[in-house]
N, C-alpha and C positions, 0 to 999 in steps of 0.2 A: 812711838815714832809718828811723825806727821804722815797723814794719809796721802794717797796718790791723787793727782789732779786730772780732770778731763774737761774738754770744752766741747760745746754743742754747736759746731760750725754748721751743721746741717739741720738744726732745729727750725721749726717754722718761723720763729721770731728772727733768727739769723738770716734765713733765706729772704725774708721780706724787708728787713731793716739794716742788713749789713752783717759783717762777721764779728759779732760781739762774742767774747769768751765767757764761759760760765764755770762755776765750781760744781762738779757733779754731786757732791755730798750735800750741797745747799739747795738743790733744785726743787725739793719738796717743801721748803720753808715758804711762809707767806711773805715773800720778798721779791724784789727785782734786784739782782746783783750781777754785775758783769763789768768787763773792761774791754776796750777796743784794741785793735791792732793798727798797724800803720796804714791800713786801707782807708782809715778816716783820721784826719788831722784836726784836733780840737784846739789848736793854737789860736785860731780865729773864731768867728761866729757862724760860719756857713753850715757846719754840721750839727749845731745844737738843736735846730728844729727837728732834724731827723732823730736825734736822741730823745727828744721830748715825745715824739710820736711813738717811739719804741716803748717808752715808759707809760704812755697814755696820760700825760699831764700837760698842763699849760706851761709855756716857756718860763713864766715867772716862778713856777714851782720847782725849777731846777736850781739848786744852790751850789755855786762854785765860789769859794772864798778867794780873796787876793792872798795868795800864799806868801808867807814871810820867812820861811825857813826858821821858825820859832818853836817854842814849846807851848804855844797858846792854843786852847780849844774853846769853842763857843757852842752854846745851846741854840738850836734853831726851832722856832715855833711860828705858827701862822701869824701871831701878833707882832713878830719882829723880823720876819724873814726877808723883808724888802730892804732892810738897812744894809749898808756897806759892811762886809765882814772881812776882817783882817786876821787870819789865823791859819793854822795847819792841821786842825782837827775839828770835826763837826759832829754833833750828836743831836738826836731828836727822838721823841715818842710819837710824833705826828705821822699819820698816814698820808701817802701821796705827796710827800715832799722828798724830792730826789737830792741826796747829798753826794757831791762829786768832788774829786781832786784831779789835777792834771799832772802828768809825770813824763819824764824822758830820761830815766835812770833811777830817780828816787823811788823808794819802795812805797806801795800802797798797802794799808792794813784795814781790813773790813772787820767791824765788830757787830755782834748781834746777840742780844739777850732774848730768848724766846719766851721767857716767863713774864717779863714786864708788860709788853715787849718794848724794846728800845734798840736803836742802832747807832753806829758811829763809823766814821771814816777818817783815816790818818794819812797825811803826806809826810813821809819820813826820809829825808836826806840826812847827811851826816850832821849838819848843824841842828836840825830839829830833833834828831835822835840824841845828840849831846844834851839838849835842853829837856829831854824826857817827854817828848810829845806823846808816845804811846801810853806811858804811865799816867800822864796828866789827863789824857782823854778818858781813861777808865776811871780815874779818881773823880772826874767831873760827872761821869755817869752814875757813880756811887752817890755823890752828893745830891744831884738833881733828881735821880730816878730810883734811888735805893737798889741799884744793880749790884749783884754779888759776882765778883770776878770768876768764881768757880762755875757759874752758870753761863758764862760768855762763850759763844762760838766765835772763832777768829780765823780769818783767811788772809794769806799774803798774796798779793798780786805780783805782776812782773816788776822787775827792778834790777839794777846792776848787782851782780853777785861777787863774792870774794875772788873768784877766778879772774875777774877783770877789773876789780875796783882798786887800782893802785893809788895810794895816798902818800902824803908827805909824812916824814918821821914824827913831826910834832903832834900828829893825831894820836900817837901812843900815850900822850898825857891824858887823853879823854877816853880812849878805848884800849887800855893795856891788855885786856883779856880777849879782845876780838880782832886783833891784827896779827896776820901771819907775815913773818919776815922770810923772804926767799930771794937769794942771790942779791942781797943788799937792797931789795925793794920791799915795800910794805903794802899789804892788801887787807882792806877792811871788810869784815863780815857784818853788813847792816842787818841781815836777817837774825843773826845770833844776838847782836846787841839789843835789838828790839824785843826779841823773844825773852831775853833776860828780864827786861822791864815787865813784861806780861806775867811771867812765871813768879816773879817776886811779889806780885799782888795776889796770887792765888789762881790765875788762869791755869786750867788743866791741859797738859800736853795733848791728851787724846781729843781735845776739842779744837785743835789747831790743824788747819790744812794749808798747804803751801803750793802755789802754782809751779814752783821750781823753774820759773822762766828768768833767765838772765837777759836783760834787754840789750846788753852789749854783744853777747854771744849770738843772739838771735836778732841782730839788727836788720836782717832782711824782712822780719815780721813786726818788729817793734822799734819805736824811736829810741835813740840813744844819744844823749848830749855828748858823752865821751867820744863817740864815733863820729858824730856829725857836726858838733859845735852849734853855732847860732842857727844853722839851717835845720836843726832837728825840729820835727813837729811835736805834738803832745798827744799822749795816750790819755783817754778819760776813763776813770773808774767810778762806778756809781753804785749806791745802795739805797733802797727805798722800801719802806713798809707798805704793804698792800692792805 
């Protein structure tokens, strides 16, 4: 089963740079891995300098793609990282390049191979999940870096969970095994749908941790587009090799 999650709200980094959340099991890895709460809104530019200070990098070394709700993933390297990136998954072997995505209900997936080492990050809403974004990101890591899925460590950040994610019946065509029907309503399990993609490639269940955070249930702490509509801010999720 997936391991329990904890966050270090009182760690020195959090106290100095804001209340970023951490995965307890990953804290001894040579990584920076965290996500924000609604204390900081990353919809605009004003908090990105604070984030870069937390990471200890230059602003241009923070890579946030223009998310497309697609199945597309891209390799980020120092030779190409300044180009405009349109995708929903990023991977790299470079140190001190922060890979980030923005969410307000969509699920974030963090990927780490400690042997290569290499990292990835995925923005998974229902559309990008339908297009296989988690699977595609790992396949790209295999192709580019010779990553073995069985070696991957995976963490799920906050996102809307099945308890709150009511969808239209037509999504049954895409997720027949991951939608619960209750009182003539349909509820999608994004976590389960993406986990299936990971496990089908050989990711080991014991290497997966889950934040367990539903952004809709915990809207007092995290942004939720379902709850707030266009007024919703954006959570940032970041991973970086040190």
